[in-house]
C-alpha positions in Angstrom: -164.5 18.6 39.9 -160.9 19.5 39.1 -159.9 21.3 35.9 -158.1 18.2 34.9 -160.7 15.5 34.8 -159.4 12.9 32.2 -160.6 9.3 32.6 -158.8 6.1 31.9 -160.7 5.7 28.6 -159.0 9.0 27.5 -155.6 7.9 28.7 -155.7 4.6 26.6 -157.2 6.4 23.6 -154.5 9.1 23.5 -151.4 7.3 24.8 -152.0 3.7 24.1 -152.1 0.6 26.3 -149.8 -0.1 29.2 -147.6 -3.0 30.1 -148.7 -5.2 33.1 -146.2 -3.5 35.5 -147.4 0.0 34.7 -151.1 -1.1 34.7 -150.7 -2.6 38.1 -149.0 0.5 39.5 -151.7 2.7 38.0 -154.7 0.7 39.2 -153.4 -0.4 42.6 -155.0 2.7 44.3 -158.3 2.0 42.6 -158.2 -1.7 43.8 -157.4 -0.5 47.3 -160.2 2.0 47.3 -162.6 -0.7 46.2 -161.3 -3.1 48.8 -162.0 -0.4 51.5 -165.5 0.0 50.2 -166.1 -3.7 50.3 -164.6 -4.0 53.8 -167.2 -1.4 54.9 -170.0 -3.6 53.3 -170.5 -1.4 50.3 -170.1 -2.2 46.6 -169.3 0.5 43.9 -171.5 -1.0 41.2 -170.2 1.2 38.3 -166.5 0.2 37.9 -165.3 0.8 34.3 -162.6 2.8 32.6 -164.8 5.9 32.9 -164.9 5.4 36.7 -161.1 5.8 36.9 -160.0 9.5 37.0 -156.4 10.3 35.8 -154.9 13.3 37.5 -152.4 15.7 35.9 -149.5 13.8 37.6 -150.7 10.6 36.0 -152.0 9.0 39.1 -155.4 7.2 39.1 -158.3 7.4 41.6 -161.8 5.9 41.8 -164.7 8.1 40.8 -167.6 8.0 43.2 -170.4 5.8 41.9 -172.8 8.7 42.0 -170.7 10.6 39.5 -170.4 7.9 36.8 -173.0 5.9 34.8 -172.6 2.1 34.8 -171.2 0.9 31.5 -173.1 -2.2 30.3 -169.9 -3.6 28.8 -168.4 -3.8 32.3 -171.3 -5.4 34.0 -170.5 -9.0 35.2 -172.4 -11.8 33.4 -175.5 -13.2 35.0 -174.4 -16.4 36.9 -176.2 -19.6 36.6 -179.7 -19.9 38.2 -179.8 -20.3 41.9 -176.8 -18.2 42.8 -177.4 -15.1 44.8 -176.3 -11.7 43.5 -172.9 -10.5 44.8 -172.3 -6.8 44.0 -168.7 -6.9 45.5 -167.8 -9.9 43.3 -169.2 -8.0 40.3 -166.8 -5.1 41.2 -164.0 -7.7 41.1 -165.1 -8.9 37.6 -165.4 -5.3 36.4 -161.9 -4.3 37.6 -160.4 -7.4 36.0 -162.1 -6.2 32.7 -160.6 -2.8 33.3 -157.1 -4.4 33.7 -157.6 -6.2 30.4 -158.7 -3.0 28.7 -155.7 -0.9 29.9 -153.2 -3.6 28.9 -154.8 -4.8 25.6 -157.3 -2.0 24.5 -160.0 -4.6 24.2 -163.4 -4.4 26.0 -165.3 -7.3 27.4 -167.0 -9.4 24.8 -164.9 -7.9 21.9 -163.3 -11.2 21.2 -159.7 -12.0 20.2 -156.7 -13.2 22.2 -155.7 -10.9 25.0 -152.2 -11.1 26.4 -152.1 -9.4 29.8 -148.7 -10.8 30.8 -148.2 -11.7 34.4 -151.7 -10.3 35.2 -153.3 -13.2 33.3 -153.7 -15.6 36.4 -155.4 -12.8 38.2 -157.7 -11.6 35.4 -158.6 -15.2 34.4 -159.8 -16.0 37.9 -161.6 -12.7 38.4 -163.5 -13.0 35.1 -165.1 -16.4 35.8 -168.9 -16.4 35.5 -169.4 -18.0 39.0 -169.0 -15.1 41.5 -168.1 -17.6 44.2 -164.9 -18.5 42.4 -163.6 -15.0 42.0 -161.0 -13.6 44.4 -161.9 -10.8 46.7 -161.0 -7.2 46.0 -158.6 -7.4 48.9 -156.9 -10.3 47.1 -156.7 -8.3 43.9 -155.1 -5.4 45.6 -152.7 -7.6 47.5 -151.7 -9.4 44.3 -151.0 -6.1 42.5 -149.1 -4.7 45.4 -147.0 -7.8 45.9 -146.1 -8.1 42.3 -145.2 -4.5 41.6 -144.6 -2.7 44.9 -144.4 1.1 44.7 -140.7 2.2 44.4 -139.4 3.2 47.8 -135.6 3.5 47.5 -135.3 4.9 51.0 -136.6 1.8 52.7 -137.3 -1.8 51.9 -140.8 -3.1 51.9 -141.5 -4.9 55.2 -143.5 -8.2 55.4 -147.3 -7.9 55.5 -149.2 -9.6 58.3 -151.9 -11.6 56.8 -154.7 -12.5 59.2 -156.5 -15.6 58.0 -159.5 -17.0 59.8 -158.6 -20.2 61.5 -154.9 -20.0 60.5 -153.3 -17.9 63.2 -150.0 -19.7 62.6 -149.6 -18.0 59.3 -148.4 -14.5 60.0 -145.7 -12.1 58.7 -146.0 -13.8 55.4 -146.1 -11.7 52.2 -149.5 -11.4 50.6 -150.5 -13.3 47.4 -148.8 -16.3 46.1 -145.4 -17.1 47.1 -145.8 -14.9 50.1 -147.5 -17.8 51.9 -144.8 -20.3 50.9 -141.6 -18.2 50.5 -140.4 -16.3 53.5 -137.0 -18.0 54.1 -133.6 -17.3 52.7 -133.0 -17.5 48.9 -129.4 -18.5 49.4 -128.8 -22.0 48.1 -126.2 -23.7 50.4 -126.3 -26.9 48.3 -123.0 -27.1 46.3 -124.7 -29.4 43.8 -127.3 -26.9 42.8 -126.7 -24.7 39.8 -126.4 -21.0 40.5 -129.6 -19.1 40.1 -130.6 -15.4 39.9 -131.9 -14.2 43.3 -135.6 -13.3 43.3 -137.7 -10.8 45.2 -139.0 -13.4 47.7 -137.9 -16.8 48.6 -139.3 -20.1 49.9 -139.9 -21.1 53.4 -140.7 -24.4 55.1 -139.7 -26.2 58.4 -136.9 -28.3 59.7 -137.9 -31.9 59.6 -136.8 -35.5 58.7 -134.1 -35.8 56.1 -135.3 -39.3 55.1 -136.1 -39.7 51.4 -139.7 -40.5 50.5 -140.6 -43.2 48.1 -142.3 -41.0 45.5 -142.3 -41.9 41.8 -142.2 -38.3 40.9 -139.0 -37.9 42.9 -137.0 -40.2 40.7 -135.1 -39.3 37.5 -132.5 -40.7 35.2 -128.9 -40.5 36.5 -127.7 -37.8 34.1 -130.4 -36.2 32.1 -133.8 -35.0 33.3 -136.5 -34.5 30.7 -139.1 -31.7 30.6 -141.8 -34.4 31.3 -139.9 -35.6 34.4 -139.7 -32.0 35.7 -143.4 -31.4 35.0 -144.4 -34.7 36.7 -142.3 -33.8 39.7 -143.9 -30.4 40.2 -147.4 -31.8 39.9 -146.7 -34.6 42.3 -144.9 -32.3 44.7 -147.8 -29.8 45.0 -150.3 -32.7 45.5 -148.0 -34.4 48.0 -147.2 -31.3 50.1 -150.8 -30.2 50.4 -152.0 -33.7 51.3 -149.1 -34.6 53.7 -146.7 -31.7 54.5 -144.2 -34.1 56.2 -143.8 -36.1 53.0 -143.5 -32.9 51.0 -140.8 -31.7 53.3 -138.8 -34.8 52.5 -138.6 -33.7 48.8 -136.4 -30.8 49.9 -132.6 -31.2 50.2 -131.5 -31.5 53.9 -130.0 -28.0 53.7 -133.2 -26.6 52.4 -135.2 -28.4 55.0 -133.1 -26.8 57.7 -133.7 -23.3 56.1 -137.5 -23.9 56.1 -138.8 -23.7 59.6 -142.5 -23.0 58.7 -142.9 -25.4 55.9 -145.4 -27.7 57.6 -147.5 -24.9 59.1 -147.8 -23.2 55.7 -148.7 -26.3 53.7 -151.2 -27.5 56.3 -153.2 -24.3 55.6 -153.3 -24.9 51.8 -156.4 -26.6 50.4 -157.4 -27.7 46.9 -154.3 -26.6 44.9 -154.8 -26.5 41.2 -151.9 -25.9 38.8 -152.9 -23.5 36.0 -149.7 -23.6 33.9 -146.3 -25.2 34.1 -143.0 -24.5 32.4 -140.1 -27.0 32.9 -136.5 -26.0 32.0 -134.3 -29.1 31.9 -131.2 -27.1 31.0 -131.5 -24.9 34.1 -132.9 -27.7 36.2 -135.9 -25.6 37.2 -139.6 -25.9 36.9 -142.0 -22.9 37.1 -145.7 -23.1 37.7 -148.7 -20.9 38.4 -151.2 -22.4 40.8 -154.3 -21.3 42.8 -155.4 -22.7 46.1 -157.8 -22.0 49.0 -157.0 -20.9 52.6 -159.1 -21.2 55.7 -162.0 -18.8 55.7 -162.5 -19.2 51.9 -159.6 -16.9 50.9 -158.2 -17.8 47.5 -154.7 -17.1 46.2 -152.8 -17.4 42.9 -149.0 -17.7 42.9 -146.1 -18.1 40.5 -143.4 -20.4 41.8 -140.0 -21.6 40.5 -138.4 -24.7 42.0 -134.7 -25.2 41.7 -133.9 -28.9 41.6 -130.8 -31.2 42.0 -130.3 -34.9 41.5 -129.3 -37.0 44.5 -128.8 -40.7 43.9 -131.0 -40.6 40.8 -133.8 -38.7 42.6 -135.0 -35.1 42.2 -134.9 -32.9 45.3 -135.8 -29.2 45.7 -132.7 -27.2 46.6 -134.4 -23.8 46.6 -137.5 -22.0 45.4 -138.6 -18.5 44.6 -141.8 -16.6 43.8 -142.7 -13.5 41.8 
């Protein structure tokens, strides 16, 4: 054991909670270590703030399970009768609880509203009682890494190759969320679209028919689009694209269709999408939503998407999209 052997519990007690970005950077190595354990067929079984060692340089590492006692507060709840125990899924639950602790100071079961910022979609999914519904530890590590990559000014992060069982067509797509949908250019060639701030990753989809589709959610009043219209459009778009990618493609402007060569391949792999939250912005003509979905092989993802919209002949079309 090193001379400096502080734990995450000490770090939060002495220096306070962290914001979601700093929490993600700090605990990413821990998530990656746990993902490696799980890939080898082993669970940790004692994940808690006391199982996270903080070095003198402020970095975090996972303490070996033999060197830390399990904390009852960080033991996943017993699922409903009939479900088999899943120690790896319990590690996922415990790490999500640790993320909540480091960002809010609250422990599991302590009650109260906990605002974990952009970590909320991840922690909410990971803390569900049913272990089958939780993401894998590899999913958690990928989500943290994609949202807050380690600063590397000397080189830009390269795309990550995601091998998904039964979906060999989906490669060189960034992990988590928009990475599966947004790999094209973020430039918006449509002169009717309002300017937008560039984002870290951008949407992708394939060239296809430019015919409009008769979709009630794609219609809007000639001049003003309400928040309700934007919300209805987003919900209808996600349902349409996952059910029939060709129809979804037709809800893109012709220019954006041409800039989206993998659209149908990507949407064909997405199953059971569920929108968790949605925020329309009529003034900016954008609609942002967080949704989760399943991929072949049982992999689950959660993404935050923003669609940029324009009106064409009284219809709403997507002129660009981005993810964070």
